[in-house]
C-alpha positions as a Markdown table, in Angstrom:
| # | Residue | x | y | z |
|---|---|---|---|---|
| 1 | Met | 103.3 | 92.1 | 137.4 |
| 2 | Gly | 102.5 | 88.8 | 135.8 |
| 3 | Ala | 104.0 | 87.8 | 132.3 |
| 4 | Arg | 100.5 | 87.9 | 130.6 |
| 5 | Val | 100.1 | 91.6 | 132.1 |
| 6 | Asp | 103.4 | 92.4 | 130.8 |
| 7 | Ile | 102.7 | 91.1 | 127.2 |
| 8 | Val | 99.5 | 93.1 | 126.8 |
| 9 | Gln | 100.8 | 96.2 | 127.9 |
| 10 | Ala | 103.7 | 96.1 | 125.4 |
| 11 | Met | 101.1 | 95.1 | 122.8 |
| 12 | Gln | 98.9 | 98.1 | 123.9 |
| 13 | Asp | 102.2 | 100.5 | 124.0 |
| 14 | Gly | 102.8 | 99.4 | 120.2 |
| 15 | Arg | 99.5 | 100.1 | 119.1 |
| 16 | Arg | 99.8 | 103.6 | 120.4 |
| 17 | Ala | 103.1 | 104.2 | 118.8 |
| 18 | Gly | 101.8 | 102.6 | 115.7 |
| 19 | Ala | 98.8 | 105.1 | 115.7 |
| 20 | Ala | 100.8 | 108.1 | 116.8 |
| 21 | Gly | 103.0 | 107.3 | 113.7 |
| 22 | Asp | 106.5 | 106.6 | 115.5 |
| 23 | Arg | 108.9 | 104.9 | 113.9 |
| 24 | Pro | 109.3 | 100.8 | 114.9 |
| 25 | Thr | 112.9 | 101.7 | 116.3 |
| 26 | Ala | 111.1 | 103.5 | 119.0 |
| 27 | Cys | 110.4 | 100.1 | 120.8 |
| 28 | Pro | 111.9 | 100.5 | 123.9 |
| 29 | Tyr | 112.9 | 96.6 | 124.4 |
| 30 | Pro | 115.8 | 94.7 | 123.2 |
| 31 | Ala | 116.2 | 92.3 | 120.2 |
| 32 | Gly | 115.3 | 88.7 | 121.7 |
| 33 | Asn | 112.9 | 90.1 | 124.3 |
| 34 | Leu | 109.4 | 88.7 | 124.1 |
| 35 | Leu | 107.9 | 92.2 | 124.9 |
| 36 | Arg | 109.7 | 93.3 | 121.8 |
| 37 | Ser | 107.8 | 90.9 | 119.7 |
| 38 | Ala | 104.4 | 91.8 | 121.3 |
| 39 | Trp | 104.9 | 95.5 | 121.1 |
| 40 | Leu | 106.1 | 95.1 | 117.4 |
| 41 | Arg | 103.0 | 93.2 | 116.9 |
| 42 | Gly | 100.9 | 96.0 | 118.2 |
| 43 | Tyr | 102.6 | 98.4 | 116.4 |
| 44 | Ala | 102.0 | 96.9 | 113.3 |
| 45 | Ala | 98.0 | 96.5 | 114.1 |
| 46 | Ala | 97.8 | 100.0 | 114.2 |
| 47 | Arg | 99.8 | 101.0 | 111.0 |
| 48 | Pro | 98.0 | 100.9 | 107.9 |
| 49 | Leu | 99.3 | 98.9 | 105.0 |
| 50 | Leu | 101.1 | 100.8 | 102.2 |
| 51 | Asn | 98.0 | 99.9 | 99.6 |
| 52 | Glu | 95.6 | 101.1 | 101.8 |
| 53 | Ala | 97.2 | 104.4 | 102.8 |
| 54 | Asn | 98.0 | 105.4 | 99.0 |
| 55 | Pro | 95.4 | 103.8 | 96.9 |
| 56 | Gln | 95.6 | 104.1 | 93.2 |
């Protein structure tokens, strides 16, 4: 696979993990890896903000 494909796949995997409620420590990539950054971006996009989840 090419680098772009790997990055898109990592973002999609992160988004699925965030939507499923997994912890961010579930990321399968080591620190310093570009794919870890992509995974975490996807994860963050899927997780609701605290204020959105619990409006007061």
